[in-house]
N, C-alpha and C positions, 0 to 999 in steps of 0.2 A: 448534483451537489446540494440542491435545496432540500431534497428528501433526506440526505445524510444529516444536514444541520438540524432539520426538524426532529429526526429520530434521536439525535444526541440531546437536544433540548428536552425532549420527553423523558429521557433517562434521568436527566438532572432534576427535573420536577419530581420524579418518582423516588428521589433520594440517592441517585448514583453519584459517584465522585468522578468528576471530569475536569480535564485541563485542556484548553484550546489556546493556540498561539498561531501567529502568522509568520514566525521566524522558523528556519530549519531546526529540527530537533537536535538536541545536544546528546552526547554520549550514545551514539548509535552503536548497536552491536556490530562486531567485526564483519558479519555476513550481510549487513544492510548497507547499500550504497545509494545515495541520492543520484538521480539521473543527471549525467553531465550536461551543463548548460541550461538546465531547466529553471523555470521561474516558480518560486515558492508560492503556494496558495494558502495552505494552512496545515497544521498538524494537531492531532487530538490524542490524548492519553486517557484511557478509561479501563478500569477493572483488569489490569494486567496486559492490556493490548494497546499498541500505539499505531496510529495511521497517519500517513503523510500524503499530502496532495500537492502536485506541482504540474506545470504545463510545459510543453515543448513543441517545436514545429516538426519534430521527427514523427514518422508514422508509428502506429501501434505495433506493427510487425518489427520495426527497427528497435523499438523500446524493449519488446519481449526478447529479442535476440541478445541484447545487452545483458538483461537479467539472467538469461539462461547461462551465459558465459560466466557471469559473476557468481551465480549459485554453484555451478560446477567447481569453480576455483575455491569456493568456501566449503566444499564437501557436502553440499545439499543435493538432494535428489528431487527431480520433478515428479509430482503425482500425476496419476492418470487424469485426463480431462473429464469433466462431468458428462454423464451419459445424455443428459438433456441440457438445453440452453439455460443459462443462468437467468433467473428472473430479473427483468430490467435491463438486460444486455442490449446494446445497440449494434446496428450493422457495422462491421469492421472492428468491433471490440476484440482485444486479445487479452488473455489472462492465463496465469499459471500459479500453482502452489508448489513451494519447495520446502522440504523438511529434511531432518536428519534424525538418527536414533536417539540423540540426547534431548530432543524436544524443541530444537530450533524450528521456527516456522516463518516463512515469508510468502505472502500473497501479493501478486502483482497484477494490477488491472490497468490496461492502457485503452482509453476510450476516446474515439474521435469527438472533437468539440469544435465544429466549424473548421477553420484552417489550422487548429492546434490539436494536440493530444493531451488529455488529462491523464496523468500518471498517478495512481494511488498505490501506495505500499502499505501493507499491514503486517505487523510482526508482534510476537510476544515480547512484552517489556521485561528485560532482565530484572530480577529482584534487586532492590536497592538502587535502581537506576531512575533518573529523572529525564524527561524529554527536554 
């Protein structure tokens, strides 16, 4: 999380437009669902992409199962997992990317953090939408 905040701060210094908040994002696209019962950590909107972070006591596998069901219901397809481990991934981390032909995209990362799981959702911000 610290690396994410530092990276976003660097973008801001270099002239990027960024919006950070600790409340859940408003106007979520219909295919993005916040994890039930999770505790909001922060959300960030920048350059057409929104990311939301929350914590839950559920396991990363349980979180990913929820998002696979939600994505299928929304008509999104899961992409193939990366051939190599994602840089910075921790043991027990689960992640998936879901897309559709119209350009919708949802990236889900569920990362163990002590007794909790940090759930990070990243999606393309719809035009004219504010978080």
